[in-house]
ZAMARGU-4260 file (C-alpha; in steps of 0.2 Angstrom, whole numbers, plus 5000, padded with zeros to 4 digits):
<rodrens>
0) 5196/4970/5064 | 5214/4964/5060 | 5230/4968/5069 | 5246/4972/5061 | 5263/4978/5068
5) 5271/4993/5060 | 5289/4990/5056 | 5296/5000/5072 | 5285/4988/5082 | 5270/4999/5086
10) 5254/4990/5088 | 5240/4994/5075 | 5224/4988/5071 | 5213/4989/5055 | 5197/4990/5052
15) 5188/4986/5033 | 5173/4998/5037 | 5182/5012/5047 | 5186/5013/5066 | 5174/5019/5079
20) 5182/5031/5093 | 5186/5016/5104 | 5197/5009/5090 | 5205/5025/5086 | 5213/5025/5103
25) 5224/5009/5097 | 5231/5018/5083 | 5250/5027/5085 | 5248/5044/5081 | 5267/5045/5073
30) 5258/5033/5059 | 5244/5042/5057 | 5254/5060/5057 | 5266/5051/5044 | 5250/5045/5034
35) 5243/5062/5031 | 5259/5070/5028 | 5259/5056/5011 | 5241/5059/5007 | 5240/5071/4990
40) 5227/5084/4989 | 5216/5086/4977 | 5217/5104/4971 | 5198/5112/4964 | 5205/5123/4953
45) 5207/5123/4935 | 5227/5119/4934 | 5224/5106/4947 | 5212/5097/4938 | 5220/5097/4921
50) 5235/5090/4930 | 5225/5076/4937 | 5216/5074/4919 | 5232/5071/4911 | 5237/5060/4925
55) 5222/5050/4923 | 5224/5049/4905 | 5243/5042/4904 | 5240/5031/4919 | 5223/5025/4923
60) 5220/5024/4904 | 5234/5022/4898 | 5234/5033/4884 | 5244/5049/4879 | 5239/5068/4871
65) 5240/5058/4855 | 5225/5046/4857 | 5214/5054/4868 | 5194/5053/4862 | 5179/5061/4869
70) 5176/5046/4877 | 5194/5045/4887 | 5191/5064/4890 | 5175/5058/4897 | 5186/5045/4909
75) 5200/5055/4915 | 5186/5069/4918 | 5176/5057/4928 | 5191/5049/4937 | 5197/5069/4942
80) 5180/5073/4947 | 5180/5057/4958 | 5195/5059/4968 | 5189/5074/4973 | 5171/5065/4977
85) 5178/5052/4987 | 5189/5061/4999 | 5171/5070/5005 | 5164/5053/5005 | 5179/5045/5017
90) 5176/5059/5028 | 5157/5058/5028 | 5157/5038/5032 | 5170/5041/5047 | 5161/5056/5055
95) 5146/5046/5056 | 5155/5031/5063 | 5161/5044/5074 | 5146/5052/5080 | 5134/5036/5079
100) 5119/5044/5073 | 5103/5036/5070 | 5103/5034/5052 | 5091/5031/5038 | 5092/5017/5026
105) 5082/5018/5010 | 5077/5002/5003 | 5074/5002/4984 | 5073/4990/4971 | 5076/5004/4958
110) 5089/5020/4960 | 5085/5029/4943 | 5101/5039/4943 | 5105/5044/4926 | 5122/5052/4923
115) 5133/5055/4938 | 5147/5067/4930 | 5136/5082/4927 | 5127/5080/4943 | 5143/5079/4954
120) 5152/5094/4945 | 5136/5104/4951 | 5134/5099/4968 | 5153/5100/4970 | 5152/5117/4961
125) 5166/5112/4950 | 5157/5114/4931 | 5165/5131/4928 | 5184/5129/4932 | 5183/5111/4926
130) 5174/5116/4911 | 5188/5129/4907 | 5201/5116/4911 | 5193/5103/4898 | 5192/5116/4885
135) 5211/5120/4887 | 5214/5103/4885 | 5205/5103/4867 | 5187/5095/4871 | 5169/5103/4874
140) 5162/5099/4892 | 5146/5097/4882 | 5154/5082/4872 | 5162/5076/4886 | 5146/5074/4897
145) 5138/5066/4881 | 5151/5051/4883 | 5141/5044/4898 | 5131/5030/4897 | 5113/5031/4910
150) 5114/5020/4925 | 5101/5005/4920 | 5094/5003/4935 | 5077/5007/4937 | 5061/5008/4927
155) 5052/5023/4931 | 5045/5034/4944 | 5048/5025/4958 | 5068/5023/4955 | 5069/5042/4950
160) 5059/5047/4967 | 5071/5035/4976 | 5088/5044/4967 | 5080/5060/4970 | 5078/5057/4989
165) 5096/5052/4990 | 5101/5069/4982 | 5090/5077/4994 | 5095/5068/5009 | 5114/5071/5005
170) 5110/5089/5002 | 5101/5091/5018 | 5113/5083/5029 | 5106/5066/5033 | 5115/5051/5037
175) 5108/5040/5024 | 5112/5025/5014 | 5103/5019/5000 | 5101/4999/4995 | 5097/4993/4980
180) 5103/4978/4967 | 5118/4979/4953 | 5109/4973/4937 | 5120/4968/4925 | 5108/4974/4911
185) 5093/4983/4920 | 5079/4991/4911 | 5079/4986/4892 | 5086/4997/4877 | 5069/5000/4867
190) 5070/5001/4849 | 5056/5002/4836 | 5054/4989/4821 | 5040/4993/4809 | 5030/5004/4825
195) 5033/4990/4837 | 5043/4990/4852 | 5059/4979/4852 | 5070/4976/4869 | 5088/4975/4869
200) 5099/4972/4883 | 5106/4988/4890 | 5122/4980/4896 | 5128/4999/4903 | 5143/4990/4912
205) 5152/4989/4896 | 5166/5000/4903 | 5176/5004/4919 | 5162/5012/4929 | 5170/5028/4938
210) 5153/5030/4949 | 5156/5013/4958 | 5168/5007/4971 | 5168/4988/4971 | 5168/4981/4989
215) 5175/4965/4987 | 5179/4963/5003 | 5161/4965/5009 | 5154/4948/5004 | 5137/4941/5011
220) 5134/4924/5011 | 5115/4922/5006 | 5106/4905/5008 | 5091/4897/4996 | 5084/4881/4999
225) 5091/4869/5011 | 5082/4863/5026 | 5077/4869/5043 | 5080/4859/5061 | 5074/4864/5077
230) 5087/4867/5093 | 5083/4873/5110 | 5096/4887/5120 | 5102/4889/5136 | 5084/4896/5143
235) 5077/4881/5134 | 5068/4892/5121 | 5066/4885/5103 | 5079/4891/5089 | 5079/4886/5070
240) 5095/4881/5062 | 5094/4883/5045 | 5105/4872/5035 | 5109/4874/5017 | 5121/4869/5003
245) 5114/4883/4991 | 5124/4898/4994 | 5125/4913/4984 | 5137/4927/4987 | 5133/4945/4988
250) 5146/4957/4984 | 5145/4976/4986 | 5146/4990/4975 | 5146/5008/4982 | 5141/5024/4973
255) 5144/5039/4981 | 5130/5053/4981 | 5135/5072/4985 | 5124/5084/4992 | 5125/5100/4984
260) 5130/5115/4995 | 5137/5104/5010 | 5151/5092/5012 | 5140/5076/5016 | 5143/5065/5004
265) 5132/5047/5006 | 5131/5030/5000 | 5120/5019/4990 | 5126/5002/4990 | 5121/4989/4976
270) 5123/4971/4978 | 5130/4960/4964 | 5125/4940/4965 | 5140/4931/4962 | 5141/4909/4966
275) 5149/4903/4979 | 5161/4891/4968 | 5162/4900/4950 | 5171/4886/4941 | 5168/4867/4941
280) 5184/4861/4933 | 5182/4842/4935 | 5166/4843/4925 | 5176/4855/4912 | 5190/4840/4911
285) 5174/4828/4907 | 5168/4837/4893 | 5154/4845/4902 | 5157/4863/4897 | 5140/4870/4900
290) 5139/4862/4919 | 5157/4868/4922 | 5149/4886/4923 | 5131/4881/4928 | 5133/4886/4946
295) 5139/4904/4939 | 5126/4906/4928 | 5112/4902/4943 | 5120/4914/4953 | 5121/4928/4942
300) 5103/4928/4936 | 5098/4934/4951 | 5105/4951/4947 | 5105/4950/4929 | 5089/4959/4924
305) 5078/4972/4933 | 5060/4964/4937 | 5062/4948/4925 | 5046/4945/4917 | 5034/4937/4929
310) 5020/4931/4918 | 5027/4915/4920 | 5032/4903/4936 | 5049/4903/4932 | 5050/4923/4931
315) 5040/4925/4948 | 5051/4914/4956 | 5066/4923/4950 | 5059/4939/4955 | 5056/4932/4973
320) 5073/4926/4974 | 5080/4943/4969 | 5070/4952/4982 | 5076/4940/4996 | 5094/4940/4991
325) 5094/4961/4990 | 5085/4962/5008 | 5095/4950/5017 | 5113/4956/5011 | 5106/4973/5016
330) 5099/4968/5032 | 5115/4957/5036 | 5125/4974/5032 | 5114/4986/5043 | 5116/4973/5058
335) 5134/4973/5056 | 5134/4991/5056 | 5123/4993/5072 | 5133/4980/5082 | 5150/4990/5080
340) 5142/5001/5090 | 5141/4989/5103 | 5125/4995/5109 | 5110/4983/5115 | 5098/4977/5101
345) 5086/4987/5112 | 5092/5004/5105 | 5091/4996/5088 | 5075/5005/5081 | 5085/5021/5090
350) 5099/5020/5080 | 5090/5012/5063 | 5077/5017/5052 | 5073/5007/5037 | 5062/5013/5024
355) 5054/5001/5013 | 5051/5009/4995 | 5035/4999/4991 | 5032/4982/4994 | 5046/4975/4986
360) 5058/4975/5001 | 5043/4968/5013 | 5053/4953/5018 | 5066/4964/5025 | 5053/4962/5040
365) 5052/4942/5042 | 5072/4945/5038 | 5076/4956/5052 | 5066/4946/5064 | 5073/4930/5058
370) 5091/4938/5063 | 5086/4944/5080 | 5079/4929/5085 | 5089/4915/5079 | 5105/4924/5075
375) 5105/4936/5090 | 5097/4926/5103 | 5082/4938/5106 | 5064/4934/5113 | 5050/4934/5099
380) 5041/4948/5107 | 5055/4957/5110 | 5061/4955/5092 | 5046/4960/5085 | 5043/4974/5095
385) 5061/4981/5089 | 5058/4976/5071 | 5040/4987/5071 | 5047/5002/5078 | 5061/5000/5063
390) 5052/4999/5047 | 5042/5013/5040 | 5032/5008/5022 | 5028/5017/5008 | 5014/5013/4997
395) 5015/5019/4978 | 4999/5010/4971 | 4980/5006/4972 | 4979/4994/4957 | 4976/4977/4963
400) 4989/4970/4950 | 5002/4981/4957 | 5001/4972/4973 | 5013/4959/4976 | 5006/4941/4981
405) 5019/4925/4981 | 5011/4909/4983 | 5017/4899/4999 | 5022/4884/4990 | 5036/4895/4980
410) 5041/4904/4996 | 5043/4889/5006 | 5048/4875/4995 | 5057/4882/4980 | 5063/4899/4979
415) 5067/4905/4998 | 5070/4893/5010 | 5059/4884/5021 | 5064/4894/5036 | 5056/4910/5029
420) 5039/4904/5029 | 5043/4897/5048 | 5045/4917/5051 | 5031/4923/5041 | 5017/4912/5047
425) 5022/4916/5064 | 5022/4934/5063 | 5004/4933/5054 | 4998/4923/5068 | 5005/4933/5082
430) 4997/4949/5072 | 4981/4941/5071 | 4979/4935/5088 | 4981/4952/5093 | 4967/4957/5081
435) 4955/4941/5090 | 4959/4950/5107 | 4953/4968/5102 | 4939/4963/5090 | 4934/4943/5098
440) 4918/4941/5087 | 4923/4950/5070 | 4930/4936/5059 | 4926/4945/5045 | 4941/4957/5050
445) 4952/4942/5054 | 4948/4936/5036 | 4952/4954/5029 | 4968/4958/5040 | 4976/4939/5036
450) 4994/4944/5028 | 4991/4926/5020 | 4976/4925/5008 | 4972/4908/5001 | 4990/4902/5002
455) 4996/4917/4998 | 5007/4931/5009 | 5002/4947/5004 | 5017/4958/5004 | 5008/4973/5006
460) 4998/4968/5021 | 5016/4961/5029 | 5023/4979/5024 | 5010/4986/5035 | 5009/4975/5050
465) 5029/4975/5050 | 5030/4995/5050 | 5024/5009/5062 | 5021/5020/5049 | 5014/5018/5033
470) 5011/5035/5020 | 5005/5040/5003 | 5012/5048/4990 | 5001/5062/4987 | 4985/5067/4997
475) 4972/5060/4987 | 4981/5043/4986 | 4984/5043/5005 | 4965/5045/5006 | 4961/5033/4994
480) 4974/5020/5003 | 4964/5023/5019 | 4946/5021/5014 | 4948/5008/5000 | 4964/4994/5000
485) 4967/4999/5020 | 4952/5002/5028 | 4952/4987/5037 | 4969/4991/5044 | 4965/5009/5047
490) 4950/5002/5058 | 4962/4991/5069 | 4978/5002/5070 | 4968/5020/5069 | 4973/5033/5057
495) 4987/5039/5066 | 4998/5025/5057 | 4994/5030/5040 | 5001/5048/5034 | 5005/5057/5017
500) 5019/5063/5010 | 5019/5070/4995 | 5032/5066/4982 | 5045/5077/4977 | 5059/5080/4965
505) 5075/5087/4966 | 5080/5105/4957 | 5098/5103/4958 | 5095/5088/4943 | 5077/5093/4936
510) 5080/5114/4933 | 5099/5118/4938 | 5107/5103/4928 | 5093/5101/4914 | 5090/5118/4912
515) 5104/5128/4915 | 5099/5144/4906 | 5083/5145/4916 | 5092/5143/4931 | 5104/5156/4928
520) 5090/5166/4925 | 5079/5163/4941 | 5098/5166/4950 | 5101/5182/4944 | 5083/5190/4947
525) 5080/5181/4965 | 5099/5187/4968 | 5106/5169/4976 | 5106/5151/4974 | 5096/5148/4990
530) 5082/5144/4979 | 5090/5125/4976 | 5089/5121/4992 | 5072/5129/4997 | 5060/5128/4982
535) 5048/5141/4992 | 5060/5154/4989 | 5053/5153/4968 | 5037/5162/4976 | 5047/5178/4975
540) 5046/5175/4956 | 5027/5179/4955 | 5033/5198/4956 | 5041/5195/4938 | 5025/5190/4930
545) 5021/5205/4921 | 5040/5211/4919 | 5041/5212/4899 | 5061/5210/4901 | 5059/5193/4912
550) 5046/5188/4901 | 5056/5191/4885 | 5071/5182/4890 | 5060/5167/4899 | 5052/5166/4882
555) 5069/5165/4873 | 5076/5152/4885 | 5061/5140/4880 | 5064/5142/4862 | 5081/5137/4863
560) 5076/5123/4874 | 5063/5118/4860 | 5077/5119/4846 | 5088/5109/4856 | 5072/5096/4857
565) 5069/5097/4839 | 5088/5094/4834 | 5087/5079/4845 | 5071/5071/4838 | 5079/5075/4818
570) 5094/5064/4825 | 5084/5049/4833 | 5069/5048/4821 | 5072/5058/4805 | 5057/5068/4810
575) 5057/5088/4807 | 5048/5097/4818 | 5047/5116/4820 | 5051/5124/4838 | 5037/5138/4833
580) 5024/5124/4836 | 5017/5120/4852 | 5026/5105/4861 | 5012/5095/4868 | 5022/5080/4879
585) 5018/5065/4887 | 5032/5055/4891 | 5031/5041/4907 | 5031/5023/4907 | 5019/5016/4895
590) 5001/5008/4904 | 4983/5008/4901 | 4978/5018/4917 | 4992/5033/4910 | 4980/5035/4896
595) 4992/5036/4883 | 4978/5028/4871 | 4967/5044/4874 | 4981/5055/4871 | 4984/5048/4853
600) 4964/5043/4849 | 4963/5062/4853 | 4976/5066/4840 | 4967/5055/4827 | 4952/5067/4831
605) 4962/5084/4829 | 4971/5076/4811 | 4952/5071/4806 | 4947/5089/4810 | 4961/5098/4801
610) 4956/5088/4784 | 4941/5095/4785 | 4946/5111/4787 | 4950/5124/4772 | 4969/5132/4771
615) 4960/5147/4778 | 4955/5137/4792 | 4969/5129/4794 | 4981/5145/4793 | 4973/5150/4810
620) 4976/5134/4819 | 4988/5131/4832 | 5002/5121/4825 | 5006/5107/4837 | 5020/5092/4839
625) 5013/5078/4849 | 5028/5070/4858 | 5027/5053/4865 | 5040/5043/4875 | 5041/5028/4886
630) 5044/5010/4888 | 5030/4995/4889 | 5033/4981/4899 | 5041/4967/4888 | 5025/4956/4893
635) 5011/4970/4893 | 5004/4967/4876 | 4991/4980/4877 | 5005/4993/4881 | 5014/4988/4867
640) 5000/4989/4856 | 4997/5007/4860 | 5016/5011/4854 | 5013/5002/4838 | 4997/5013/4836
645) 5006/5030/4840 | 5018/5025/4826 | 5007/5020/4814 | 4997/5036/4816 | 5013/5046/4815
650) 5018/5038/4800 | 5001/5043/4792 | 5000/5061/4799 | 5020/5067/4796 | 5017/5061/4778
655) 5001/5070/4774 | 5005/5087/4764 | 4989/5093/4765 | 4987/5097/4783 | 5003/5110/4781
660) 5014/5104/4794 | 4999/5110/4808 | 5003/5094/4815 | 5017/5080/4819 | 5017/5066/4829
665) 5034/5059/4837 | 5038/5045/4846 | 5054/5046/4854 | 5062/5029/4857 | 5073/5022/4874
670) 5066/5036/4886 | 5078/5036/4901 | 5084/5054/4913 | 5096/5059/4900 | 5081/5062/4887
675) 5070/5067/4899 | 5083/5083/4903 | 5081/5086/4885 | 5063/5084/4883 | 5055/5092/4901
680) 5062/5109/4898 | 5055/5110/4878 | 5037/5107/4884 | 5023/5121/4883 | 5010/5107/4886
685) 5013/5090/4897 | 4997/5078/4898 | 4998/5070/4914 | 4977/5061/4911 | 4977/5046/4920
690) 4960/5040/4925 | 4955/5047/4942 | 4961/5039/4958 | 4974/5027/4948 | 4989/5038/4949
695) 4996/5037/4966 | 5006/5054/4964 | 5017/5056/4948 | 5034/5066/4948 | 5035/5070/4930
700) 5022/5082/4931 | 5032/5092/4944 | 5047/5092/4933 | 5038/5099/4920 | 5030/5114/4930
705) 5046/5118/4937 | 5055/5121/4921 | 5039/5132/4915 | 5028/5120/4906 | 5009/5119/4909
710) 5000/5105/4914 | 4984/5095/4903 | 4979/5085/4918 | 4964/5074/4927 | 4960/5079/4945
715) 4972/5064/4951 | 4990/5062/4961 | 4998/5077/4964 | 4990/5085/4949 | 4978/5090/4963
720) 4993/5097/4975 | 5000/5108/4960 | 4982/5114/4955 | 4980/5119/4973 | 4996/5130/4973
725) 4996/5137/4955 | 4977/5141/4954 | 4965/5139/4940 | 4971/5151/4927 | 4989/5142/4925
730) 4982/5122/4923 | 4971/5113/4910 | 4961/5100/4921 | 4947/5089/4915 | 4938/5073/4919
735) 4929/5064/4931 | 4934/5064/4950 | 4940/5049/4960 | 4924/5048/4969 | 4915/5045/4953
740) 4925/5030/4945 | 4918/5016/4954 | 4900/5021/4948 | 4905/5025/4929 | 4914/5008/4929
745) 4898/4999/4936 | 4888/5007/4923 | 4900/4999/4910 | 4900/4983/4917 | 4882/4980/4920
750) 4872/4993/4908 | 4872/4997/4887 | 4882/5013/4891 | 4885/5018/4872 | 4901/5027/4866
755) 4905/5046/4867 | 4901/5048/4848 | 4916/5058/4844 | 4927/5045/4850 | 4916/5032/4840
760) 4920/5042/4825 | 4938/5040/4827 | 4938/5020/4832 | 4930/5019/4816 | 4943/5028/4809
765) 4955/5016/4814 | 4944/5001/4809 | 4944/5008/4792 | 4963/5002/4789 | 4967/5021/4787
770) 4982/5017/4800 | 4987/5000/4794 | 4978/4982/4796 | 4966/4985/4810 | 4966/4968/4815
775) 4984/4973/4823 | 4973/4984/4833 | 4958/4974/4837 | 4962/4970/4855 | 4967/4988/4859
780) 4950/4992/4852 | 4942/4980/4863 | 4946/4987/4880 | 4936/5000/4876 | 4920/4990/4869
785) 4919/4972/4876 | 4933/4977/4889 | 4919/4989/4897 | 4933/5003/4896 | 4939/5001/4913
790) 4951/5016/4914 | 4936/5028/4907 | 4941/5034/4890 | 4924/5037/4883 | 4920/5043/4900
795) 4933/5058/4899 | 4935/5059/4881 | 4923/5075/4877 | 4930/5085/4891 | 4948/5080/4887
800) 4945/5086/4869 | 4937/5103/4876 | 4953/5106/4886 | 4964/5103/4873 | 4954/5118/4863
805) 4954/5130/4876 | 4975/5127/4876 | 4975/5131/4858 | 4965/5147/4862 | 4976/5153/4876
810) 4993/5149/4866 | 4988/5162/4854 | 4990/5174/4867 | 5009/5173/4868 | 5011/5187/4882
815) 4997/5177/4894 | 5004/5161/4891 | 5021/5167/4895 | 5012/5175/4910 | 5005/5158/4916
</rodrens>
């Protein structure tokens, strides 16, 4: 807060973050009236938009009517929409400051937002009028929208879930903030070279981004390394003073998130790392040019890339440094905002709810404890009581390799600071002392509940201990975490601390925006757009399942979406596919547990079967296009081999004229949100075939069924709940159940379990060099043989092929297929 004297002498305070009600009393009413008089209104009609468009072309972009291309038209349109969005955003933030509600803060290392312009137009309900305005100015809205680059701030389902949550929080009028990192490169661009994935930097910030607001005045100093000394406060309590010379600045960038059918516009604050001193002039004059910018490079590395490769120690250290930077900046901002209310810290949990999106932000727990004890001067016990009432934790996996663990020496000496370990260890001791009091003779339980295992802090354990509620993301997953990885915590805390919140998706993005013709049809038959905020209203569509006119129109929309995808495939890969074929799609992160390998092995089996058929037999076969998409982590060798195998198989099948185009295989490169919006509405079948008990929930399955695609899936994740909703007739399920998995794995490890015969034939085909040098794929095949088939492809392969045959038969009856 600074004070300014008006030219006429009136006292007027200024606040960088919006004045509280108490502070507003000090403002001069004449000045505020004058200010509001000067404010320019932004109309939402076509003519107002066109004036705004031309103004931004000539002033913001410094162009004229003679040199406006599609990209400039996008920028002018985006700035015009942003002008209207910012007004709503400012009003929302000031309203929240006035009302002082309890705010929810969503900490997510990923926010996979996708494109923002189309989403903003739809949520602000401006697309029709602004679309007409763009057309009158000589552009097509479709071309303008295509100019936007996806915000590369996420990797997969976890990041897209976070984006959907923010959209829904805004739409449901919650006072919410998201906190993340502003990655310079984010997730990589995926290219294919000789069938292999090649990673290229995705510099999505290569132009002025109209969807972020730089807050260069909101800067937090983040300390690393240094030393800790003890001191005593006035009450004789020990406090730790952290002294560090290694400081990195966290600079805020805000991303407004508008709600649909609401004036609420919430915020995602992203932090960018900057050096305290950007340039060492003395070293530059000495000729040490690299060292002159060394500090800047080291600082900016923190937010350079989403998920630095951590299969080496330097990468692990950078990831940990990245996470601490993010939570320290976010907690500083959250505490600052709370302190503006002048309420006592006893009320912190009544005004602040912090949701941890997986284990990445777990260090926020110890950081808040540090702030409360050593900066705000609270007693340890009191501070810890506040902390545990503030945090909630969403767990996203049962896979052991996904559970973050950081070596104490790295935390203590290198990466974060010596102080953090002074907080982590007492937190663990404090908790274990409580456990020991409750179970004094159960030393095994003490060991199992320890947050530090063999000098390695376990972030999932920290998240549980520091939170008042823990949730899984689907019914099966929530059951598994209570009965497997967290069962000892359930014994101590009781089951009421552990619940289920099944993942969800926003229909505004994944139907209204991605599939506008289907959205319009649904709105027409239901009579309004209320379903966009209440999906349960779609239940009314069941009465149209046998309506011939509705089914015909639905089929036409599906076909047009398949034509659009076929054009995209041709443009991106050069492969020609027929929209008359069944589109069989599996698009998601490439991982062994998601079993893209089983899919492509099934494709080889289908191809071999076709090769044995007569021309008459092939003419009776349902034509199929099998479509893959997704990225493998740069250090994940086996996943990258799966991509290579898919492309090698595609090269053979797509060039084989003898099968009469009854089968095509496509790998669409660089899968992202915008590509998903083209793929998902075109699906006939989508595959969600993870080994039972390994997929926490899945959200792509929800997106596909929301667009009228059927699922081929295992009894895993949210497939189970979708199955319960839509019934046996409208989904194709296969495979062993989660409670059978460990017995099957045990048999593979200790008994001579033969490979499923059909799968064995497929493996022999790969080893025969039919799809290129078999030595390339030997490590992939080893996962099924010497690797003991951990993900049970052999066990489920026969059931998988049977389900595929049921799909072929069902698809022949198009009337019943559309009914499904």
